[in-house]
DSSP file (Angstrom, degrees, kcal/mol; ACC not computed):
  #  RESIDUE AA STRUCTURE BP1 BP2  ACC     N-H-->O    O-->H-N    N-H-->O    O-->H-N    TCO  KAPPA ALPHA  PHI   PSI    X-CA   Y-CA   Z-CA
    1    1 A X    >>        0   0    0      0, 0.0     3,-0.7     0, 0.0     4,-0.6   0.000 360.0 360.0 360.0 -41.9    0.0    0.0    0.0
    2    2 A X  G >4  +     0   0    0      1,-0.3     3,-0.8     2,-0.2    13,-0.1   0.874 360.0  50.9 -64.4 -36.3    2.7    2.4    1.0
    3    3 A X  G 34 S+     0   0    0      1,-0.2    -1,-0.3     9,-0.1     3,-0.2   0.710 115.7  41.7 -74.7 -14.7    4.7    2.0   -2.3
    4    4 A X  G <4 S+     0   0    0     -3,-0.7     2,-0.4     1,-0.2    -1,-0.2   0.389 103.0  69.6-108.5   7.9    1.6    2.7   -4.4
    5    5 A X    <<  +     0   0    0     -3,-0.8     2,-0.8    -4,-0.6    -1,-0.2  -0.643  52.7 146.4-124.0  73.2    0.1    5.5   -2.4
    6    6 A X        +     0   0    0     -2,-0.4     2,-0.5    -3,-0.2     3,-0.3  -0.654  24.0 163.4-106.9  70.0    2.6    8.5   -3.0
    7    7 A X    >   -     0   0    0     -2,-0.8     3,-1.6     1,-0.2    -2,-0.0  -0.809  62.6 -14.3 -95.6 130.9    0.2   11.4   -2.9
    8    8 A X  T 3  S-     0   0    0     -2,-0.5    -1,-0.2     1,-0.3    -2,-0.0   0.830 123.1 -59.1  56.8  37.7    1.2   15.0   -2.4
    9    9 A X  T 3  S+     0   0    0     -3,-0.3     2,-0.3     1,-0.2    -1,-0.3   0.657  85.9 157.8  69.8  14.2    4.7   14.0   -1.2
   10   10 A X    <   -     0   0    0     -3,-1.6    -1,-0.2     1,-0.1    -3,-0.1  -0.607  39.2-125.7 -76.7 133.6    3.6   12.0    1.7
   11   11 A X     >  -     0   0    0     -2,-0.3     4,-2.1     1,-0.1     5,-0.1  -0.329   9.2-122.5 -81.0 159.0    6.5    9.6    2.6
   12   12 A X  H  > S+     0   0    0      2,-0.2     4,-2.8     1,-0.2     5,-0.2   0.908 114.7  58.2 -56.8 -44.2    6.2    5.8    2.9
   13   13 A X  H  > S+     0   0    0      2,-0.2     4,-2.1     1,-0.2    -1,-0.2   0.933 105.8  47.7 -57.1 -47.3    7.5    6.1    6.5
   14   14 A X  H  > S+     0   0    0      1,-0.2     4,-2.5     2,-0.2     5,-0.3   0.971 113.5  48.0 -53.6 -56.6    4.5    8.5    7.4
   15   15 A X  H  X S+     0   0    0     -4,-2.1     4,-2.4     1,-0.3    -1,-0.2   0.837 109.5  51.9 -60.4 -35.5    2.0    6.1    5.9
   16   16 A X  H  X S+     0   0    0     -4,-2.8     4,-1.6     2,-0.2    -1,-0.3   0.924 111.4  49.2 -59.8 -46.3    3.5    3.1    7.6
   17   17 A X  H  X S+     0   0    0     -4,-2.1     4,-0.5    -5,-0.2    -2,-0.2   0.922 112.9  45.1 -55.7 -50.9    3.3    4.9   10.9
   18   18 A X  H  < S+     0   0    0     -4,-2.5     3,-0.3     1,-0.2     4,-0.2   0.850 118.1  43.6 -73.4 -33.5   -0.4    5.9   10.3
   19   19 A X  H >< S+     0   0    0     -4,-2.4     3,-1.5    -5,-0.3     4,-0.5   0.705  87.9  89.9 -81.6 -16.0   -1.5    2.3    9.1
   20   20 A X  H >< S+     0   0    0     -4,-1.6     3,-1.9     1,-0.3     4,-0.4   0.862  79.5  57.8 -51.6 -42.8    0.3    0.3   11.6
   21   21 A X  G >< S+     0   0    0     -4,-0.5     3,-1.1    -3,-0.3    -1,-0.3   0.829  99.1  60.7 -64.9 -23.9   -2.5    0.2   14.1
   22   22 A X  G <  S+     0   0    0     -3,-1.5    -1,-0.3     1,-0.2    -2,-0.2   0.609 100.1  55.5 -75.3  -9.1   -4.8   -1.4   11.6
   23   23 A X  G <  S+     0   0    0     -3,-1.9    -1,-0.2    -4,-0.5     2,-0.2   0.487  93.4  97.0 -97.0  -7.6   -2.5   -4.4   11.3
   24   24 A X    <   -     0   0    0     -3,-1.1     2,-0.1    -4,-0.4    -3,-0.0  -0.510  61.8-141.4 -90.2 146.0   -2.6   -5.1   15.1
   25   25 A X     >  -     0   0    0     -2,-0.2     4,-2.7     1,-0.0     5,-0.2  -0.302  46.4 -77.0 -87.3-173.6   -4.7   -7.6   17.1
   26   26 A X  H  > S+     0   0    0      1,-0.2     4,-2.5     2,-0.2     5,-0.2   0.869 125.9  43.4 -55.7 -51.3   -6.2   -6.8   20.5
   27   27 A X  H  > S+     0   0    0      1,-0.2     4,-2.1     2,-0.2    -1,-0.2   0.947 118.2  45.0 -62.0 -51.2   -3.1   -7.2   22.7
   28   28 A X  H  > S+     0   0    0      2,-0.2     4,-1.9     1,-0.2    -1,-0.2   0.844 111.4  53.1 -69.6 -30.3   -0.8   -5.3   20.4
   29   29 A X  H  X S+     0   0    0     -4,-2.7     4,-2.7     2,-0.2     5,-0.2   0.937 107.8  51.0 -66.2 -48.7   -3.4   -2.6   19.8
   30   30 A X  H  X S+     0   0    0     -4,-2.5     4,-1.3     1,-0.2    -2,-0.2   0.905 110.0  51.8 -52.2 -44.7   -3.8   -2.1   23.6
   31   31 A X  H  < S+     0   0    0     -4,-2.1     4,-0.5     2,-0.2    -1,-0.2   0.893 110.5  46.2 -56.5 -44.5    0.0   -1.8   23.8
   32   32 A X  H >< S+     0   0    0     -4,-1.9     3,-1.3     1,-0.2    -2,-0.2   0.929 111.5  52.2 -69.9 -43.0    0.2    0.8   21.1
   33   33 A X  H 3< S+     0   0    0     -4,-2.7    -1,-0.2     1,-0.3    -2,-0.2   0.743 103.6  57.8 -62.2 -25.7   -2.7    2.8   22.6
   34   34 A X  T 3< S+     0   0    0     -4,-1.3    -1,-0.3    -5,-0.2    -2,-0.2   0.612  84.8 104.0 -86.3  -7.7   -1.0    2.8   26.0
   35   35 A X  S <  S-     0   0    0     -3,-1.3     3,-0.1    -4,-0.5     5,-0.1  -0.481  86.3 -98.5 -70.0 144.2    2.1    4.5   24.5
   36   36 A X    >   -     0   0    0      1,-0.1     3,-1.6    -2,-0.1     4,-0.2  -0.307  52.3 -89.1 -58.7 146.1    2.5    8.3   25.3
   37   37 A X  T 3  S+     0   0    0      1,-0.3    -1,-0.1     2,-0.1    -4,-0.0  -0.343 109.0   3.3 -58.2 133.2    1.3   10.4   22.4
   38   38 A X  T 3  S+     0   0    0      2,-0.2    -1,-0.3    -3,-0.1    -2,-0.1   0.686  88.7 126.8  62.9  23.8    4.0   11.2   19.9
   39   39 A X  S <  S+     0   0    0     -3,-1.6     2,-0.4     1,-0.2    -2,-0.1   0.618  74.0  44.8 -78.1 -15.2    6.5    9.0   21.7
   40   40 A X        +     0   0    0     -4,-0.2    -2,-0.2     1,-0.1    -1,-0.2  -1.000  61.6 162.5-131.0 130.2    7.2    7.1   18.4
   41   41 A X        +     0   0    0     -2,-0.4     2,-0.3     1,-0.1   -24,-0.1   0.560  55.2  49.4-126.1 -15.1    7.6    9.2   15.4
   42   42 A X  S  > S-     0   0    0      1,-0.1     4,-2.0   -25,-0.1     5,-0.1  -0.842  78.9-115.2-125.8 163.4    9.3    7.0   12.7
   43   43 A X  H  > S+     0   0    0     -2,-0.3     4,-2.2     1,-0.2     5,-0.2   0.895 116.6  55.2 -65.1 -38.0    8.7    3.5   11.2
   44   44 A X  H  > S+     0   0    0      2,-0.2     4,-2.1     1,-0.2    -1,-0.2   0.836 106.8  50.1 -58.2 -37.5   12.0    2.4   12.7
   45   45 A X  H  > S+     0   0    0      2,-0.2     4,-2.7     1,-0.2     5,-0.3   0.887 110.1  51.4 -68.0 -42.2   11.0    3.5   16.1
   46   46 A X  H  X S+     0   0    0     -4,-2.0     4,-2.4     2,-0.2     5,-0.2   0.950 111.3  46.8 -57.6 -47.1    7.7    1.6   15.7
   47   47 A X  H  X S+     0   0    0     -4,-2.2     4,-2.5     1,-0.2     5,-0.2   0.926 114.0  47.4 -62.4 -47.2    9.5   -1.6   14.7
   48   48 A X  H  X S+     0   0    0     -4,-2.1     4,-2.0     2,-0.2    -1,-0.2   0.862 112.6  48.1 -65.6 -35.5   12.0   -1.4   17.5
   49   49 A X  H  X S+     0   0    0     -4,-2.7     4,-1.7     2,-0.2     5,-0.2   0.910 113.9  47.1 -67.9 -42.3    9.4   -0.7   20.2
   50   50 A X  H  X S+     0   0    0     -4,-2.4     4,-2.6    -5,-0.3     5,-0.4   0.964 114.4  45.7 -66.4 -49.8    7.2   -3.5   19.1
   51   51 A X  H  X S+     0   0    0     -4,-2.5     4,-2.0     1,-0.2    -1,-0.2   0.895 113.0  49.8 -60.5 -41.5    9.9   -6.0   18.8
   52   52 A X  H  < S+     0   0    0     -4,-2.0    -1,-0.2    -5,-0.2    -2,-0.2   0.851 116.1  43.3 -65.0 -30.1   11.4   -5.0   22.1
   53   53 A X  H  < S+     0   0    0     -4,-1.7    -2,-0.2    -3,-0.2    -1,-0.2   0.863 125.4  29.7 -85.4 -37.4    8.0   -5.3   23.8
   54   54 A X  H  < S+     0   0    0     -4,-2.6     2,-0.6     1,-0.2    -3,-0.2   0.645 113.5  59.4-103.4 -15.5    6.7   -8.5   22.2
   55   55 A X  S  < S-     0   0    0     -4,-2.0    -1,-0.2    -5,-0.4    37,-0.0  -0.811  74.5-158.0-122.8  93.4    9.9  -10.5   21.6
   56   56 A X     >  -     0   0    0     -2,-0.6     4,-2.3    -3,-0.2     5,-0.2  -0.115  29.0-111.6 -60.6 162.3   11.7  -11.0   24.8
   57   57 A X  H  > S+     0   0    0      1,-0.2     4,-2.1     2,-0.2     5,-0.2   0.899 119.0  50.9 -67.8 -37.4   15.4  -11.8   24.7
   58   58 A X  H  > S+     0   0    0      2,-0.2     4,-2.5     1,-0.2    -1,-0.2   0.914 111.0  47.2 -64.4 -42.1   14.8  -15.3   25.9
   59   59 A X  H  > S+     0   0    0      2,-0.2     4,-2.5     1,-0.2     5,-0.2   0.935 111.8  51.2 -65.5 -45.4   12.1  -16.0   23.2
   60   60 A X  H  X S+     0   0    0     -4,-2.3     4,-2.1     1,-0.2    -1,-0.2   0.885 112.2  46.2 -54.3 -44.6   14.4  -14.5   20.5
   61   61 A X  H  X S+     0   0    0     -4,-2.1     4,-2.2     2,-0.2    -1,-0.2   0.911 109.9  53.3 -64.8 -46.6   17.3  -16.7   21.7
   62   62 A X  H  X S+     0   0    0     -4,-2.5     4,-1.6     1,-0.2     3,-0.3   0.962 114.1  42.6 -56.7 -51.6   15.0  -19.9   21.8
   63   63 A X  H  X S+     0   0    0     -4,-2.5     4,-2.4     1,-0.2    -1,-0.2   0.830 112.0  54.3 -70.1 -33.7   13.8  -19.2   18.1
   64   64 A X  H  X S+     0   0    0     -4,-2.1     4,-2.6    -5,-0.2    -1,-0.2   0.838 107.6  49.5 -66.9 -31.8   17.4  -18.4   16.9
   65   65 A X  H  X S+     0   0    0     -4,-2.2     4,-1.5    -3,-0.3    -2,-0.2   0.850 109.8  51.8 -79.7 -30.7   18.6  -21.6   18.3
   66   66 A X  H  < S+     0   0    0     -4,-1.6    -2,-0.2     2,-0.2    -1,-0.2   0.915 114.2  45.9 -54.5 -49.0   15.7  -23.5   16.4
   67   67 A X  H >< S+     0   0    0     -4,-2.4     3,-1.5     1,-0.2    -2,-0.2   0.966 114.9  42.8 -63.3 -55.7   16.7  -21.7   13.3
   68   68 A X  H 3< S+     0   0    0     -4,-2.6    -1,-0.2     1,-0.3    -2,-0.2   0.720 120.3  43.5 -76.1 -15.6   20.5  -22.3   13.5
   69   69 A X  T 3< S+     0   0    0     -4,-1.5    -1,-0.3    -5,-0.1    -2,-0.2   0.105  83.9 150.8-106.4  22.7   20.0  -26.0   14.6
   70   70 A X    <   +     0   0    0     -3,-1.5     2,-0.3    15,-0.0    -3,-0.1  -0.263  16.1 172.2 -61.4 135.9   17.3  -26.8   12.1
   71   71 A X        -     0   0    0     -5,-0.1     2,-0.4    10,-0.0    35,-0.1  -0.995  36.1-112.7-142.2 138.6   17.0  -30.4   10.9
   72   72 A X        -     0   0    0     -2,-0.3     6,-0.1     1,-0.1     9,-0.0  -0.574  41.1-115.5 -69.5 129.7   14.4  -32.0    8.8
   73   73 A X    >   -     0   0    0     -2,-0.4     3,-1.8     4,-0.1     8,-0.1  -0.275  22.8-113.2 -66.5 150.0   12.5  -34.6   10.8
   74   74 A X  T 3  S+     0   0    0      1,-0.3    -1,-0.1     3,-0.0    -2,-0.1   0.830 117.4  30.6 -54.2 -38.7   12.8  -38.3    9.8
   75   75 A X  T 3  S+     0   0    0      2,-0.1     2,-0.4     0, 0.0    -1,-0.3   0.156  98.3 110.9-109.2  14.3    9.2  -38.6    8.8
   76   76 A X    <   -     0   0    0     -3,-1.8     2,-0.1     4,-0.0    -4,-0.0  -0.759  64.1-130.5 -93.1 132.9    8.8  -34.9    7.7
   77   77 A X     >  -     0   0    0     -2,-0.4     4,-2.2     1,-0.1     5,-0.2  -0.351  27.5-105.7 -73.0 161.2    8.4  -34.1    4.0
   78   78 A X  H  > S+     0   0    0      1,-0.2     4,-2.2     2,-0.2     5,-0.1   0.909 121.4  47.0 -55.0 -45.4   10.6  -31.5    2.3
   79   79 A X  H  > S+     0   0    0      2,-0.2     4,-1.7     1,-0.2    -1,-0.2   0.763 109.5  51.5 -69.1 -30.5    7.5  -29.1    2.3
   80   80 A X  H  > S+     0   0    0      2,-0.2     4,-1.7     1,-0.2    -1,-0.2   0.876 111.7  47.1 -74.7 -34.4    6.6  -29.7    5.8
   81   81 A X  H  X S+     0   0    0     -4,-2.2     4,-2.5     2,-0.2    -2,-0.2   0.928 112.5  51.1 -70.9 -43.0   10.2  -28.9    6.9
   82   82 A X  H  X S+     0   0    0     -4,-2.2     4,-2.7     1,-0.2     5,-0.2   0.910 110.1  48.2 -60.1 -41.4   10.2  -25.8    4.8
   83   83 A X  H  X S+     0   0    0     -4,-1.7     4,-1.6     2,-0.2    -1,-0.2   0.841 112.7  48.8 -65.8 -35.8    6.9  -24.7    6.3
   84   84 A X  H  X S+     0   0    0     -4,-1.7     4,-1.6     2,-0.2    -1,-0.2   0.876 113.1  47.9 -68.3 -44.0    8.3  -25.4    9.8
   85   85 A X  H  X S+     0   0    0     -4,-2.5     4,-2.0     1,-0.2     3,-0.3   0.943 112.1  48.8 -68.9 -47.9   11.6  -23.4    8.9
   86   86 A X  H  X S+     0   0    0     -4,-2.7     4,-2.9     1,-0.2     5,-0.2   0.881 108.1  54.4 -57.3 -43.6    9.6  -20.5    7.5
   87   87 A X  H  X S+     0   0    0     -4,-1.6     4,-1.7     2,-0.2    -1,-0.2   0.850 106.5  52.5 -63.5 -32.5    7.4  -20.4   10.6
   88   88 A X  H  X S+     0   0    0     -4,-1.6     4,-1.1    -3,-0.3    -1,-0.2   0.971 110.5  48.7 -59.8 -51.5   10.6  -20.1   12.8
   89   89 A X  H >< S+     0   0    0     -4,-2.0     3,-0.7     1,-0.3     6,-0.2   0.899 111.5  46.7 -57.8 -47.3   11.6  -17.2   10.7
   90   90 A X  H 3< S+     0   0    0     -4,-2.9     3,-0.4     1,-0.2    -1,-0.3   0.799 106.5  62.1 -66.2 -27.7    8.2  -15.5   11.0
   91   91 A X  H 3< S+     0   0    0     -4,-1.7     2,-0.3     1,-0.3    -1,-0.2   0.743 113.6  31.9 -68.9 -24.2    8.3  -16.1   14.8
   92   92 A X    X<  +     0   0    0     -4,-1.1     3,-1.3    -3,-0.7    -1,-0.3  -0.675  61.4 175.0-136.3  84.2   11.4  -14.1   15.3
   93   93 A X  T 3  S+     0   0    0     -3,-0.4     3,-0.2    -2,-0.3    -1,-0.1   0.579  85.2  56.5 -71.5  -2.4   11.7  -11.1   12.9
   94   94 A X  T 3   +     0   0    0      1,-0.1    -1,-0.3   -43,-0.1    -5,-0.0  -0.148  66.7 126.4-113.1  37.4   14.7  -10.0   14.8
   95   95 A X    <   -     0   0    0     -3,-1.3    -1,-0.1    -6,-0.2    -2,-0.1   0.791  62.9-141.1 -71.3 -26.6   16.5  -13.3   14.3
   96   96 A X        +     0   0    0      1,-0.3     2,-0.2    -3,-0.2    -1,-0.1   0.395  54.2 130.8  86.2  -3.9   19.6  -11.5   12.9
   97   97 A X        -     0   0    0      1,-0.0    -1,-0.3     2,-0.0     2,-0.2  -0.580  57.2-125.4 -79.3 145.7   20.4  -14.1   10.1
   98   98 A X     >  -     0   0    0     -2,-0.2     4,-2.3    -3,-0.1     3,-0.4  -0.593  26.9-111.2 -80.9 149.8   21.0  -12.8    6.5
   99   99 A X  H  > S+     0   0    0      1,-0.3     4,-2.1    -2,-0.2     5,-0.2   0.900 117.9  53.2 -54.0 -45.1   18.8  -14.4    3.8
  100  100 A X  H  > S+     0   0    0      1,-0.2     4,-1.5     2,-0.2    -1,-0.3   0.881 109.3  48.4 -64.6 -38.3   21.6  -16.2    2.2
  101  101 A X  H  > S+     0   0    0     -3,-0.4     4,-2.2     2,-0.2    -1,-0.2   0.850 106.9  59.5 -68.6 -35.3   22.7  -17.7    5.6
  102  102 A X  H  X S+     0   0    0     -4,-2.3     4,-2.2     1,-0.2    -2,-0.2   0.945 106.9  44.8 -54.4 -51.6   19.0  -18.8    6.2
  103  103 A X  H  < S+     0   0    0     -4,-2.1    -1,-0.2     1,-0.2    -2,-0.2   0.832 109.1  55.7 -65.2 -32.9   19.0  -20.9    3.1
  104  104 A X  H  < S+     0   0    0     -4,-1.5    -1,-0.2     1,-0.2    -2,-0.2   0.866 109.0  49.2 -68.6 -36.2   22.4  -22.4    3.9
  105  105 A X  H  <        0   0    0     -4,-2.2    -2,-0.2     1,-0.2    -1,-0.2   0.932 360.0 360.0 -66.5 -40.1   21.0  -23.5    7.2
  106  106 A X     <        0   0    0     -4,-2.2    -1,-0.2    -5,-0.2    -2,-0.2   0.483 360.0 360.0 -64.0 360.0   18.0  -25.0    5.5
C-alpha cells in the first residue's frame, strides 16, 4: 500500500506509521494505545518498540537456536520442513540471520 500511495509528497515512512494500528490484534493494539502520544515518530522506532515489547530476549534466543540448529524430521516431507523453517523465521523477525545464511542453514 505504502509504495503505491505516494500522494502529495507523503512519505512511505509516514504512511506506515499511520497504518500500523490497523494491522494489530487486540493485545498489540492495547499496547500501542498505551504509549505516550508522539513518543514514536518514525517507522524504525515503531518496529524497534514493537519487537522489544513482544519479543523477549529469551524468546528470541530460543527461536534463533531453532533456526540455527534446524534439521528435517525423519518422517517430515521437504515441504513440511520448509513450512516449519519459515514459521521459525516469522516467529522471530529479529533473528539476525541474513537471507543467504538462512538458506544455507535450511
